[in-house]
mmCIF file as Biopython writes it, N, C-alpha, C and O atoms, coordinates in Angstrom:
data_model
#
loop_
_atom_site.group_PDB
_atom_site.id
_atom_site.type_symbol
_atom_site.label_atom_id
_atom_site.label_alt_id
_atom_site.label_comp_id
_atom_site.label_asym_id
_atom_site.label_entity_id
_atom_site.label_seq_id
_atom_site.pdbx_PDB_ins_code
_atom_site.Cartn_x
_atom_site.Cartn_y
_atom_site.Cartn_z
_atom_site.occupancy
_atom_site.B_iso_or_equiv
_atom_site.auth_seq_id
_atom_site.auth_asym_id
_atom_site.pdbx_PDB_model_num
ATOM 1   N N  . ASP A ? 1  ? 31.389 -10.807 -4.753  1.0 0.0 1  A 1 
ATOM 2   C CA . ASP A ? 1  ? 32.041 -12.024 -4.339  1.0 0.0 1  A 1 
ATOM 3   C C  . ASP A ? 1  ? 33.251 -12.246 -5.220  1.0 0.0 1  A 1 
ATOM 4   O O  . ASP A ? 1  ? 33.301 -11.743 -6.343  1.0 0.0 1  A 1 
ATOM 5   N N  . LYS A ? 2  ? 34.208 -12.978 -4.739  1.0 0.0 2  A 1 
ATOM 6   C CA . LYS A ? 2  ? 35.488 -13.100 -5.435  1.0 0.0 2  A 1 
ATOM 7   C C  . LYS A ? 2  ? 35.587 -14.336 -6.319  1.0 0.0 2  A 1 
ATOM 8   O O  . LYS A ? 2  ? 36.679 -14.665 -6.783  1.0 0.0 2  A 1 
ATOM 9   N N  . SER A ? 3  ? 34.500 -15.016 -6.560  1.0 0.0 3  A 1 
ATOM 10  C CA . SER A ? 3  ? 34.499 -16.200 -7.411  1.0 0.0 3  A 1 
ATOM 11  C C  . SER A ? 3  ? 34.741 -15.803 -8.862  1.0 0.0 3  A 1 
ATOM 12  O O  . SER A ? 3  ? 34.353 -14.719 -9.298  1.0 0.0 3  A 1 
ATOM 13  N N  . GLU A ? 4  ? 35.378 -16.684 -9.589  1.0 0.0 4  A 1 
ATOM 14  C CA . GLU A ? 4  ? 35.590 -16.448 -11.015 1.0 0.0 4  A 1 
ATOM 15  C C  . GLU A ? 4  ? 34.446 -17.004 -11.853 1.0 0.0 4  A 1 
ATOM 16  O O  . GLU A ? 4  ? 34.466 -16.872 -13.076 1.0 0.0 4  A 1 
ATOM 17  N N  . PHE A ? 5  ? 33.448 -17.623 -11.221 1.0 0.0 5  A 1 
ATOM 18  C CA . PHE A ? 5  ? 32.316 -18.181 -11.940 1.0 0.0 5  A 1 
ATOM 19  C C  . PHE A ? 5  ? 31.470 -17.063 -12.526 1.0 0.0 5  A 1 
ATOM 20  O O  . PHE A ? 5  ? 31.156 -16.084 -11.850 1.0 0.0 5  A 1 
ATOM 21  N N  . THR A ? 6  ? 31.108 -17.221 -13.786 1.0 0.0 6  A 1 
ATOM 22  C CA . THR A ? 6  ? 30.158 -16.317 -14.422 1.0 0.0 6  A 1 
ATOM 23  C C  . THR A ? 6  ? 29.055 -17.159 -15.043 1.0 0.0 6  A 1 
ATOM 24  O O  . THR A ? 6  ? 29.302 -18.264 -15.526 1.0 0.0 6  A 1 
ATOM 25  N N  . LEU A ? 7  ? 27.882 -16.649 -15.026 1.0 0.0 7  A 1 
ATOM 26  C CA . LEU A ? 7  ? 26.728 -17.359 -15.548 1.0 0.0 7  A 1 
ATOM 27  C C  . LEU A ? 7  ? 26.823 -17.440 -17.070 1.0 0.0 7  A 1 
ATOM 28  O O  . LEU A ? 7  ? 26.974 -16.413 -17.732 1.0 0.0 7  A 1 
ATOM 29  N N  . PRO A ? 8  ? 26.738 -18.642 -17.632 1.0 0.0 8  A 1 
ATOM 30  C CA . PRO A ? 8  ? 26.813 -18.778 -19.087 1.0 0.0 8  A 1 
ATOM 31  C C  . PRO A ? 8  ? 25.601 -18.166 -19.785 1.0 0.0 8  A 1 
ATOM 32  O O  . PRO A ? 8  ? 24.556 -17.972 -19.164 1.0 0.0 8  A 1 
ATOM 33  N N  . GLU A ? 9  ? 25.739 -17.870 -21.049 1.0 0.0 9  A 1 
ATOM 34  C CA . GLU A ? 9  ? 24.646 -17.270 -21.811 1.0 0.0 9  A 1 
ATOM 35  C C  . GLU A ? 9  ? 23.435 -18.186 -21.941 1.0 0.0 9  A 1 
ATOM 36  O O  . GLU A ? 9  ? 22.319 -17.698 -22.115 1.0 0.0 9  A 1 
ATOM 37  N N  . ASN A ? 10 ? 23.628 -19.511 -21.861 1.0 0.0 10 A 1 
ATOM 38  C CA . ASN A ? 10 ? 22.515 -20.446 -22.011 1.0 0.0 10 A 1 
ATOM 39  C C  . ASN A ? 10 ? 21.839 -20.765 -20.674 1.0 0.0 10 A 1 
ATOM 40  O O  . ASN A ? 10 ? 21.083 -21.732 -20.575 1.0 0.0 10 A 1 
ATOM 41  N N  . ALA A ? 11 ? 22.108 -19.960 -19.658 1.0 0.0 11 A 1 
ATOM 42  C CA . ALA A ? 11 ? 21.506 -20.164 -18.336 1.0 0.0 11 A 1 
ATOM 43  C C  . ALA A ? 11 ? 20.338 -19.198 -18.132 1.0 0.0 11 A 1 
ATOM 44  O O  . ALA A ? 11 ? 20.349 -18.066 -18.616 1.0 0.0 11 A 1 
ATOM 45  N N  . PHE A ? 12 ? 19.338 -19.678 -17.406 1.0 0.0 12 A 1 
ATOM 46  C CA . PHE A ? 12 ? 18.172 -18.867 -17.066 1.0 0.0 12 A 1 
ATOM 47  C C  . PHE A ? 12 ? 18.004 -18.897 -15.557 1.0 0.0 12 A 1 
ATOM 48  O O  . PHE A ? 12 ? 17.824 -19.967 -14.976 1.0 0.0 12 A 1 
ATOM 49  N N  . VAL A ? 13 ? 18.060 -17.741 -14.915 1.0 0.0 13 A 1 
ATOM 50  C CA . VAL A ? 13 ? 17.874 -17.661 -13.461 1.0 0.0 13 A 1 
ATOM 51  C C  . VAL A ? 13 ? 16.384 -17.739 -13.182 1.0 0.0 13 A 1 
ATOM 52  O O  . VAL A ? 13 ? 15.610 -16.903 -13.646 1.0 0.0 13 A 1 
ATOM 53  N N  . CYS A ? 14 ? 15.987 -18.754 -12.416 1.0 0.0 14 A 1 
ATOM 54  C CA . CYS A ? 14 ? 14.567 -18.983 -12.140 1.0 0.0 14 A 1 
ATOM 55  C C  . CYS A ? 14 ? 14.158 -18.570 -10.732 1.0 0.0 14 A 1 
ATOM 56  O O  . CYS A ? 14 ? 12.964 -18.477 -10.445 1.0 0.0 14 A 1 
ATOM 57  N N  . ALA A ? 15 ? 15.117 -18.319 -9.852  1.0 0.0 15 A 1 
ATOM 58  C CA . ALA A ? 15 ? 14.789 -17.905 -8.483  1.0 0.0 15 A 1 
ATOM 59  C C  . ALA A ? 15 ? 16.058 -17.401 -7.802  1.0 0.0 15 A 1 
ATOM 60  O O  . ALA A ? 15 ? 17.175 -17.664 -8.247  1.0 0.0 15 A 1 
ATOM 61  N N  . HIS A ? 16 ? 15.853 -16.675 -6.719  1.0 0.0 16 A 1 
ATOM 62  C CA . HIS A ? 16 ? 16.986 -16.258 -5.880  1.0 0.0 16 A 1 
ATOM 63  C C  . HIS A ? 16 ? 16.483 -16.081 -4.458  1.0 0.0 16 A 1 
ATOM 64  O O  . HIS A ? 16 ? 15.280 -15.996 -4.215  1.0 0.0 16 A 1 
ATOM 65  N N  . HIS A ? 17 ? 17.411 -16.028 -3.536  1.0 0.0 17 A 1 
ATOM 66  C CA . HIS A ? 17 ? 17.062 -15.842 -2.132  1.0 0.0 17 A 1 
ATOM 67  C C  . HIS A ? 17 ? 17.936 -14.736 -1.557  1.0 0.0 17 A 1 
ATOM 68  O O  . HIS A ? 17 ? 19.145 -14.909 -1.405  1.0 0.0 17 A 1 
ATOM 69  N N  . GLN A ? 18 ? 17.337 -13.623 -1.244  1.0 0.0 18 A 1 
ATOM 70  C CA . GLN A ? 18 ? 17.970 -12.482 -0.581  1.0 0.0 18 A 1 
ATOM 71  C C  . GLN A ? 18 ? 19.286 -12.046 -1.218  1.0 0.0 18 A 1 
ATOM 72  O O  . GLN A ? 18 ? 20.154 -11.501 -0.536  1.0 0.0 18 A 1 
ATOM 73  N N  . GLY A ? 19 ? 19.440 -12.283 -2.514  1.0 0.0 19 A 1 
ATOM 74  C CA . GLY A ? 19 ? 20.591 -11.774 -3.236  1.0 0.0 19 A 1 
ATOM 75  C C  . GLY A ? 19 ? 21.897 -12.517 -3.034  1.0 0.0 19 A 1 
ATOM 76  O O  . GLY A ? 19 ? 22.926 -12.073 -3.542  1.0 0.0 19 A 1 
ATOM 77  N N  . TYR A ? 20 ? 21.901 -13.641 -2.307  1.0 0.0 20 A 1 
ATOM 78  C CA . TYR A ? 20 ? 23.153 -14.369 -2.131  1.0 0.0 20 A 1 
ATOM 79  C C  . TYR A ? 20 ? 23.080 -15.821 -2.598  1.0 0.0 20 A 1 
ATOM 80  O O  . TYR A ? 20 ? 24.103 -16.506 -2.642  1.0 0.0 20 A 1 
ATOM 81  N N  . ILE A ? 21 ? 21.894 -16.294 -2.944  1.0 0.0 21 A 1 
ATOM 82  C CA . ILE A ? 21 ? 21.734 -17.619 -3.545  1.0 0.0 21 A 1 
ATOM 83  C C  . ILE A ? 21 ? 20.920 -17.448 -4.828  1.0 0.0 21 A 1 
ATOM 84  O O  . ILE A ? 21 ? 19.866 -16.813 -4.826  1.0 0.0 21 A 1 
ATOM 85  N N  . TYR A ? 22 ? 21.419 -18.016 -5.910  1.0 0.0 22 A 1 
ATOM 86  C CA . TYR A ? 22 ? 20.725 -17.951 -7.189  1.0 0.0 22 A 1 
ATOM 87  C C  . TYR A ? 22 ? 20.490 -19.368 -7.703  1.0 0.0 22 A 1 
ATOM 88  O O  . TYR A ? 22 ? 21.365 -20.227 -7.604  1.0 0.0 22 A 1 
ATOM 89  N N  . TYR A ? 23 ? 19.313 -19.600 -8.246  1.0 0.0 23 A 1 
ATOM 90  C CA . TYR A ? 23 ? 18.957 -20.891 -8.819  1.0 0.0 23 A 1 
ATOM 91  C C  . TYR A ? 23 ? 18.769 -20.702 -10.324 1.0 0.0 23 A 1 
ATOM 92  O O  . TYR A ? 23 ? 18.119 -19.753 -10.762 1.0 0.0 23 A 1 
ATOM 93  N N  . PHE A ? 24 ? 19.335 -21.602 -11.100 1.0 0.0 24 A 1 
ATOM 94  C CA . PHE A ? 24 ? 19.248 -21.454 -12.542 1.0 0.0 24 A 1 
ATOM 95  C C  . PHE A ? 24 ? 19.265 -22.813 -13.221 1.0 0.0 24 A 1 
ATOM 96  O O  . PHE A ? 24 ? 19.616 -23.827 -12.618 1.0 0.0 24 A 1 
ATOM 97  N N  . PHE A ? 25 ? 18.879 -22.806 -14.484 1.0 0.0 25 A 1 
ATOM 98  C CA . PHE A ? 25 ? 18.994 -24.001 -15.308 1.0 0.0 25 A 1 
ATOM 99  C C  . PHE A ? 25 ? 19.534 -23.591 -16.665 1.0 0.0 25 A 1 
ATOM 100 O O  . PHE A ? 25 ? 19.525 -22.417 -17.037 1.0 0.0 25 A 1 
ATOM 101 N N  . TYR A ? 26 ? 20.004 -24.591 -17.392 1.0 0.0 26 A 1 
ATOM 102 C CA . TYR A ? 26 ? 20.525 -24.359 -18.737 1.0 0.0 26 A 1 
ATOM 103 C C  . TYR A ? 26 ? 19.406 -24.601 -19.739 1.0 0.0 26 A 1 
ATOM 104 O O  . TYR A ? 26 ? 18.854 -25.700 -19.794 1.0 0.0 26 A 1 
ATOM 105 N N  . VAL A ? 27 ? 19.068 -23.604 -20.521 1.0 0.0 27 A 1 
ATOM 106 C CA . VAL A ? 27 ? 17.951 -23.706 -21.464 1.0 0.0 27 A 1 
ATOM 107 C C  . VAL A ? 27 ? 18.211 -24.742 -22.553 1.0 0.0 27 A 1 
ATOM 108 O O  . VAL A ? 27 ? 17.274 -25.174 -23.225 1.0 0.0 27 A 1 
ATOM 109 N N  . THR A ? 28 ? 19.433 -25.137 -22.732 1.0 0.0 28 A 1 
ATOM 110 C CA . THR A ? 28 ? 19.788 -26.122 -23.752 1.0 0.0 28 A 1 
ATOM 111 C C  . THR A ? 28 ? 19.645 -27.562 -23.263 1.0 0.0 28 A 1 
ATOM 112 O O  . THR A ? 28 ? 19.937 -28.494 -24.012 1.0 0.0 28 A 1 
ATOM 113 N N  . GLU A ? 29 ? 19.197 -27.763 -22.007 1.0 0.0 29 A 1 
ATOM 114 C CA . GLU A ? 29 ? 19.097 -29.107 -21.435 1.0 0.0 29 A 1 
ATOM 115 C C  . GLU A ? 29 ? 17.706 -29.712 -21.556 1.0 0.0 29 A 1 
ATOM 116 O O  . GLU A ? 29 ? 17.386 -30.642 -20.815 1.0 0.0 29 A 1 
ATOM 117 N N  . GLY A ? 30 ? 16.878 -29.225 -22.454 1.0 0.0 30 A 1 
ATOM 118 C CA . GLY A ? 30 ? 15.582 -29.850 -22.689 1.0 0.0 30 A 1 
ATOM 119 C C  . GLY A ? 30 ? 14.432 -29.190 -21.954 1.0 0.0 30 A 1 
ATOM 120 O O  . GLY A ? 30 ? 14.558 -28.090 -21.416 1.0 0.0 30 A 1 
ATOM 121 N N  . GLU A ? 31 ? 13.291 -29.899 -21.945 1.0 0.0 31 A 1 
ATOM 122 C CA . GLU A ? 31 ? 12.047 -29.348 -21.406 1.0 0.0 31 A 1 
ATOM 123 C C  . GLU A ? 31 ? 11.975 -29.317 -19.882 1.0 0.0 31 A 1 
ATOM 124 O O  . GLU A ? 31 ? 11.240 -28.508 -19.317 1.0 0.0 31 A 1 
ATOM 125 N N  . ASN A ? 32 ? 12.718 -30.175 -19.219 1.0 0.0 32 A 1 
ATOM 126 C CA . ASN A ? 32 ? 12.656 -30.250 -17.754 1.0 0.0 32 A 1 
ATOM 127 C C  . ASN A ? 32 ? 14.079 -30.377 -17.201 1.0 0.0 32 A 1 
ATOM 128 O O  . ASN A ? 32 ? 14.444 -31.410 -16.639 1.0 0.0 32 A 1 
ATOM 129 N N  . PRO A ? 33 ? 14.878 -29.316 -17.365 1.0 0.0 33 A 1 
ATOM 130 C CA . PRO A ? 33 ? 16.305 -29.396 -17.041 1.0 0.0 33 A 1 
ATOM 131 C C  . PRO A ? 33 ? 16.590 -29.428 -15.541 1.0 0.0 33 A 1 
ATOM 132 O O  . PRO A ? 33 ? 15.759 -29.042 -14.720 1.0 0.0 33 A 1 
ATOM 133 N N  . ALA A ? 34 ? 17.771 -29.893 -15.219 1.0 0.0 34 A 1 
ATOM 134 C CA . ALA A ? 34 ? 18.256 -29.865 -13.831 1.0 0.0 34 A 1 
ATOM 135 C C  . ALA A ? 34 ? 18.391 -28.413 -13.374 1.0 0.0 34 A 1 
ATOM 136 O O  . ALA A ? 34 ? 18.617 -27.514 -14.185 1.0 0.0 34 A 1 
ATOM 137 N N  . VAL A ? 35 ? 18.252 -28.199 -12.074 1.0 0.0 35 A 1 
ATOM 138 C CA . VAL A ? 35 ? 18.389 -26.856 -11.496 1.0 0.0 35 A 1 
ATOM 139 C C  . VAL A ? 35 ? 19.655 -26.822 -10.649 1.0 0.0 35 A 1 
ATOM 140 O O  . VAL A ? 35 ? 19.929 -27.739 -9.875  1.0 0.0 35 A 1 
ATOM 141 N N  . TYR A ? 36 ? 20.410 -25.757 -10.809 1.0 0.0 36 A 1 
ATOM 142 C CA . TYR A ? 36 ? 21.666 -25.556 -10.095 1.0 0.0 36 A 1 
ATOM 143 C C  . TYR A ? 36 ? 21.535 -24.363 -9.161  1.0 0.0 36 A 1 
ATOM 144 O O  . TYR A ? 36 ? 20.758 -23.443 -9.416  1.0 0.0 36 A 1 
ATOM 145 N N  . GLY A ? 37 ? 22.290 -24.388 -8.092  1.0 0.0 37 A 1 
ATOM 146 C CA . GLY A ? 37 ? 22.299 -23.277 -7.163  1.0 0.0 37 A 1 
ATOM 147 C C  . GLY A ? 37 ? 23.702 -22.727 -7.021  1.0 0.0 37 A 1 
ATOM 148 O O  . GLY A ? 37 ? 24.676 -23.478 -6.968  1.0 0.0 37 A 1 
ATOM 149 N N  . TYR A ? 38 ? 23.793 -21.438 -6.961  1.0 0.0 38 A 1 
ATOM 150 C CA . TYR A ? 38 ? 25.079 -20.784 -6.710  1.0 0.0 38 A 1 
ATOM 151 C C  . TYR A ? 38 ? 24.929 -19.910 -5.480  1.0 0.0 38 A 1 
ATOM 152 O O  . TYR A ? 38 ? 24.081 -19.019 -5.443  1.0 0.0 38 A 1 
ATOM 153 N N  . MET A ? 39 ? 25.751 -20.165 -4.475  1.0 0.0 39 A 1 
ATOM 154 C CA . MET A ? 39 ? 25.722 -19.379 -3.244  1.0 0.0 39 A 1 
ATOM 155 C C  . MET A ? 39 ? 26.966 -18.493 -3.198  1.0 0.0 39 A 1 
ATOM 156 O O  . MET A ? 39 ? 28.075 -18.922 -3.518  1.0 0.0 39 A 1 
ATOM 157 N N  . GLU A ? 40 ? 26.746 -17.267 -2.797  1.0 0.0 40 A 1 
ATOM 158 C CA . GLU A ? 40 ? 27.851 -16.326 -2.670  1.0 0.0 40 A 1 
ATOM 159 C C  . GLU A ? 40 ? 28.983 -16.975 -1.884  1.0 0.0 40 A 1 
ATOM 160 O O  . GLU A ? 40 ? 28.743 -17.638 -0.875  1.0 0.0 40 A 1 
ATOM 161 N N  . GLU A ? 41 ? 30.185 -16.791 -2.334  1.0 0.0 41 A 1 
ATOM 162 C CA . GLU A ? 41 ? 31.426 -17.295 -1.761  1.0 0.0 41 A 1 
ATOM 163 C C  . GLU A ? 41 ? 31.738 -18.741 -2.145  1.0 0.0 41 A 1 
ATOM 164 O O  . GLU A ? 41 ? 32.807 -19.243 -1.795  1.0 0.0 41 A 1 
ATOM 165 N N  . ASP A ? 42 ? 30.828 -19.432 -2.863  1.0 0.0 42 A 1 
ATOM 166 C CA . ASP A ? 42 ? 31.178 -20.742 -3.410  1.0 0.0 42 A 1 
ATOM 167 C C  . ASP A ? 42 ? 32.003 -20.522 -4.672  1.0 0.0 42 A 1 
ATOM 168 O O  . ASP A ? 42 ? 31.893 -19.481 -5.320  1.0 0.0 42 A 1 
ATOM 169 N N  . LEU A ? 43 ? 32.815 -21.491 -5.010  1.0 0.0 43 A 1 
ATOM 170 C CA . LEU A ? 43 ? 33.614 -21.357 -6.229  1.0 0.0 43 A 1 
ATOM 171 C C  . LEU A ? 43 ? 32.821 -21.735 -7.471  1.0 0.0 43 A 1 
ATOM 172 O O  . LEU A ? 43 ? 33.014 -21.154 -8.539  1.0 0.0 43 A 1 
ATOM 173 N N  . LEU A ? 44 ? 31.923 -22.717 -7.328  1.0 0.0 44 A 1 
ATOM 174 C CA . LEU A ? 44 ? 31.140 -23.199 -8.463  1.0 0.0 44 A 1 
ATOM 175 C C  . LEU A ? 44 ? 29.716 -23.498 -8.030  1.0 0.0 44 A 1 
ATOM 176 O O  . LEU A ? 44 ? 29.471 -23.724 -6.845  1.0 0.0 44 A 1 
ATOM 177 N N  . PRO A ? 45 ? 28.767 -23.506 -8.965  1.0 0.0 45 A 1 
ATOM 178 C CA . PRO A ? 45 ? 27.393 -23.880 -8.627  1.0 0.0 45 A 1 
ATOM 179 C C  . PRO A ? 45 ? 27.297 -25.378 -8.347  1.0 0.0 45 A 1 
ATOM 180 O O  . PRO A ? 45 ? 28.177 -26.150 -8.729  1.0 0.0 45 A 1 
ATOM 181 N N  . LYS A ? 46 ? 26.210 -25.779 -7.671  1.0 0.0 46 A 1 
ATOM 182 C CA . LYS A ? 46 ? 25.960 -27.183 -7.357  1.0 0.0 46 A 1 
ATOM 183 C C  . LYS A ? 46 ? 24.580 -27.561 -7.869  1.0 0.0 46 A 1 
ATOM 184 O O  . LYS A ? 46 ? 23.660 -26.743 -7.859  1.0 0.0 46 A 1 
ATOM 185 N N  . LYS A ? 47 ? 24.441 -28.810 -8.317  1.0 0.0 47 A 1 
ATOM 186 C CA . LYS A ? 47 ? 23.137 -29.287 -8.763  1.0 0.0 47 A 1 
ATOM 187 C C  . LYS A ? 47 ? 22.230 -29.413 -7.542  1.0 0.0 47 A 1 
ATOM 188 O O  . LYS A ? 47 ? 22.576 -30.081 -6.567  1.0 0.0 47 A 1 
ATOM 189 N N  . ILE A ? 48 ? 21.068 -28.766 -7.604  1.0 0.0 48 A 1 
ATOM 190 C CA . ILE A ? 48 ? 20.111 -28.752 -6.498  1.0 0.0 48 A 1 
ATOM 191 C C  . ILE A ? 48 ? 19.032 -29.809 -6.703  1.0 0.0 48 A 1 
ATOM 192 O O  . ILE A ? 48 ? 18.679 -30.537 -5.775  1.0 0.0 48 A 1 
ATOM 193 N N  . ASN A ? 49 ? 18.520 -29.886 -7.908  1.0 0.0 49 A 1 
ATOM 194 C CA . ASN A ? 49 ? 17.467 -30.845 -8.253  1.0 0.0 49 A 1 
ATOM 195 C C  . ASN A ? 49 ? 17.744 -31.424 -9.629  1.0 0.0 49 A 1 
ATOM 196 O O  . ASN A ? 49 ? 18.395 -30.791 -10.460 1.0 0.0 49 A 1 
ATOM 197 N N  . GLU A ? 50 ? 17.248 -32.626 -9.864  1.0 0.0 50 A 1 
ATOM 198 C CA . GLU A ? 50 ? 17.442 -33.292 -11.143 1.0 0.0 50 A 1 
ATOM 199 C C  . GLU A ? 50 ? 16.581 -32.699 -12.257 1.0 0.0 50 A 1 
ATOM 200 O O  . GLU A ? 50 ? 16.871 -32.892 -13.438 1.0 0.0 50 A 1 
ATOM 201 N N  . SER A ? 51 ? 15.511 -31.969 -11.876 1.0 0.0 51 A 1 
ATOM 202 C CA . SER A ? 51 ? 14.634 -31.375 -12.886 1.0 0.0 51 A 1 
ATOM 203 C C  . SER A ? 51 ? 13.986 -30.106 -12.333 1.0 0.0 51 A 1 
ATOM 204 O O  . SER A ? 51 ? 13.923 -29.896 -11.122 1.0 0.0 51 A 1 
ATOM 205 N N  . PHE A ? 52 ? 13.506 -29.267 -13.252 1.0 0.0 52 A 1 
ATOM 206 C CA . PHE A ? 52 ? 12.828 -28.035 -12.852 1.0 0.0 52 A 1 
ATOM 207 C C  . PHE A ? 52 ? 11.540 -28.349 -12.110 1.0 0.0 52 A 1 
ATOM 208 O O  . PHE A ? 52 ? 11.205 -27.680 -11.132 1.0 0.0 52 A 1 
ATOM 209 N N  . SER A ? 53 ? 10.811 -29.369 -12.574 1.0 0.0 53 A 1 
ATOM 210 C CA . SER A ? 53 ? 9.568  -29.732 -11.887 1.0 0.0 53 A 1 
ATOM 211 C C  . SER A ? 53 ? 9.856  -30.211 -10.457 1.0 0.0 53 A 1 
ATOM 212 O O  . SER A ? 53 ? 9.095  -29.906 -9.539  1.0 0.0 53 A 1 
ATOM 213 N N  . GLU A ? 54 ? 10.943 -30.955 -10.267 1.0 0.0 54 A 1 
ATOM 214 C CA . GLU A ? 54 ? 11.339 -31.378 -8.918  1.0 0.0 54 A 1 
ATOM 215 C C  . GLU A ? 54 ? 11.684 -30.167 -8.055  1.0 0.0 54 A 1 
ATOM 216 O O  . GLU A ? 54 ? 11.337 -30.119 -6.875  1.0 0.0 54 A 1 
ATOM 217 N N  . PHE A ? 55 ? 12.365 -29.192 -8.647  1.0 0.0 55 A 1 
ATOM 218 C CA . PHE A ? 55 ? 12.699 -27.957 -7.931  1.0 0.0 55 A 1 
ATOM 219 C C  . PHE A ? 55 ? 11.436 -27.245 -7.457  1.0 0.0 55 A 1 
ATOM 220 O O  . PHE A ? 55 ? 11.356 -26.811 -6.308  1.0 0.0 55 A 1 
ATOM 221 N N  . LEU A ? 56 ? 10.448 -27.127 -8.347  1.0 0.0 56 A 1 
ATOM 222 C CA . LEU A ? 56 ? 9.195  -26.459 -7.970  1.0 0.0 56 A 1 
ATOM 223 C C  . LEU A ? 56 ? 8.463  -27.214 -6.865  1.0 0.0 56 A 1 
ATOM 224 O O  . LEU A ? 56 ? 7.984  -26.605 -5.908  1.0 0.0 56 A 1 
ATOM 225 N N  . LEU A ? 57 ? 8.377  -28.526 -6.992  1.0 0.0 57 A 1 
ATOM 226 C CA . LEU A ? 57 ? 7.681  -29.323 -5.970  1.0 0.0 57 A 1 
ATOM 227 C C  . LEU A ? 57 ? 8.387  -29.262 -4.623  1.0 0.0 57 A 1 
ATOM 228 O O  . LEU A ? 57 ? 7.729  -29.143 -3.590  1.0 0.0 57 A 1 
ATOM 229 N N  . SER A ? 58 ? 9.708  -29.342 -4.616  1.0 0.0 58 A 1 
ATOM 230 C CA . SER A ? 58 ? 10.429 -29.275 -3.342  1.0 0.0 58 A 1 
ATOM 231 C C  . SER A ? 58 ? 10.327 -27.883 -2.722  1.0 0.0 58 A 1 
ATOM 232 O O  . SER A ? 58 ? 10.262 -27.757 -1.499  1.0 0.0 58 A 1 
ATOM 233 N N  . SER A ? 59 ? 10.313 -26.844 -3.547  1.0 0.0 59 A 1 
ATOM 234 C CA . SER A ? 59 ? 10.149 -25.475 -3.035  1.0 0.0 59 A 1 
ATOM 235 C C  . SER A ? 59 ? 8.766  -25.294 -2.412  1.0 0.0 59 A 1 
ATOM 236 O O  . SER A ? 59 ? 8.628  -24.679 -1.354  1.0 0.0 59 A 1 
ATOM 237 N N  . LEU A ? 60 ? 7.754  -25.829 -3.072  1.0 0.0 60 A 1 
ATOM 238 C CA . LEU A ? 60 ? 6.399  -25.761 -2.537  1.0 0.0 60 A 1 
ATOM 239 C C  . LEU A ? 60 ? 6.295  -26.510 -1.210  1.0 0.0 60 A 1 
ATOM 240 O O  . LEU A ? 60 ? 5.692  -26.012 -0.259  1.0 0.0 60 A 1 
ATOM 241 N N  . LYS A ? 61 ? 6.873  -27.688 -1.147  1.0 0.0 61 A 1 
ATOM 242 C CA . LYS A ? 61 ? 6.852  -28.487 0.089   1.0 0.0 61 A 1 
ATOM 243 C C  . LYS A ? 61 ? 7.534  -27.734 1.236   1.0 0.0 61 A 1 
ATOM 244 O O  . LYS A ? 61 ? 7.022  -27.715 2.356   1.0 0.0 61 A 1 
ATOM 245 N N  . GLU A ? 62 ? 8.676  -27.122 0.963   1.0 0.0 62 A 1 
ATOM 246 C CA . GLU A ? 62 ? 9.378  -26.333 1.985   1.0 0.0 62 A 1 
ATOM 247 C C  . GLU A ? 62 ? 8.503  -25.196 2.499   1.0 0.0 62 A 1 
ATOM 248 O O  . GLU A ? 62 ? 8.445  -24.957 3.706   1.0 0.0 62 A 1 
ATOM 249 N N  . GLN A ? 63 ? 7.821  -24.493 1.598   1.0 0.0 63 A 1 
ATOM 250 C CA . GLN A ? 63 ? 6.953  -23.393 2.005   1.0 0.0 63 A 1 
ATOM 251 C C  . GLN A ? 63 ? 5.773  -23.883 2.838   1.0 0.0 63 A 1 
ATOM 252 O O  . GLN A ? 63 ? 5.393  -23.236 3.814   1.0 0.0 63 A 1 
ATOM 253 N N  . GLN A ? 64 ? 5.193  -25.020 2.461   1.0 0.0 64 A 1 
ATOM 254 C CA . GLN A ? 64 ? 4.092  -25.581 3.237   1.0 0.0 64 A 1 
ATOM 255 C C  . GLN A ? 64 ? 4.557  -25.968 4.630   1.0 0.0 64 A 1 
ATOM 256 O O  . GLN A ? 64 ? 3.848  -25.719 5.605   1.0 0.0 64 A 1 
ATOM 257 N N  . GLU A ? 65 ? 5.732  -26.572 4.743   1.0 0.0 65 A 1 
ATOM 258 C CA . GLU A ? 65 ? 6.267  -26.964 6.045   1.0 0.0 65 A 1 
ATOM 259 C C  . GLU A ? 65 ? 6.538  -25.729 6.911   1.0 0.0 65 A 1 
ATOM 260 O O  . GLU A ? 65 ? 6.270  -25.742 8.113   1.0 0.0 65 A 1 
ATOM 261 N N  . LEU A ? 66 ? 7.061  -24.681 6.311   1.0 0.0 66 A 1 
ATOM 262 C CA . LEU A ? 66 ? 7.311  -23.440 7.059   1.0 0.0 66 A 1 
ATOM 263 C C  . LEU A ? 66 ? 5.992  -22.839 7.575   1.0 0.0 66 A 1 
ATOM 264 O O  . LEU A ? 66 ? 5.915  -22.363 8.707   1.0 0.0 66 A 1 
ATOM 265 N N  . ARG A ? 67 ? 4.982  -22.871 6.738   1.0 0.0 67 A 1 
ATOM 266 C CA . ARG A ? 67 ? 3.679  -22.325 7.124   1.0 0.0 67 A 1 
ATOM 267 C C  . ARG A ? 67 ? 3.077  -23.127 8.298   1.0 0.0 67 A 1 
ATOM 268 O O  . ARG A ? 67 ? 2.486  -22.554 9.212   1.0 0.0 67 A 1 
ATOM 269 N N  . GLU A ? 68 ? 3.236  -24.438 8.254   1.0 0.0 68 A 1 
ATOM 270 C CA . GLU A ? 68 ? 2.688  -25.300 9.299   1.0 0.0 68 A 1 
ATOM 271 C C  . GLU A ? 68 ? 3.400  -25.138 10.632  1.0 0.0 68 A 1 
ATOM 272 O O  . GLU A ? 68 ? 2.787  -25.325 11.683  1.0 0.0 68 A 1 
ATOM 273 N N  . THR A ? 69 ? 4.680  -24.794 10.609  1.0 0.0 69 A 1 
ATOM 274 C CA . THR A ? 69 ? 5.432  -24.645 11.854  1.0 0.0 69 A 1 
ATOM 275 C C  . THR A ? 69 ? 5.410  -23.224 12.398  1.0 0.0 69 A 1 
ATOM 276 O O  . THR A ? 69 ? 5.889  -22.979 13.506  1.0 0.0 69 A 1 
ATOM 277 N N  . SER A ? 70 ? 4.871  -22.303 11.647  1.0 0.0 70 A 1 
ATOM 278 C CA . SER A ? 70 ? 4.834  -20.892 12.098  1.0 0.0 70 A 1 
ATOM 279 C C  . SER A ? 70 ? 3.607  -20.595 12.904  1.0 0.0 70 A 1 
ATOM 280 O O  . SER A ? 70 ? 3.423  -19.465 13.355  1.0 0.0 70 A 1 
#
């Protein structure tokens, strides 16, 4: 991708989706940091959730909803 964004050294990638979306948090932001998402072709990452625990709960809810509709 042609973005100039590079992942900082204090970032930890916690998930990805098919190699074009990456989710990460900054390890320096405490015990329950905000989670950011970077999608291929975006110029900058965007805040996805206010905390890592919120990210996990929303991801679980999405998976449960997908299972129920399949």
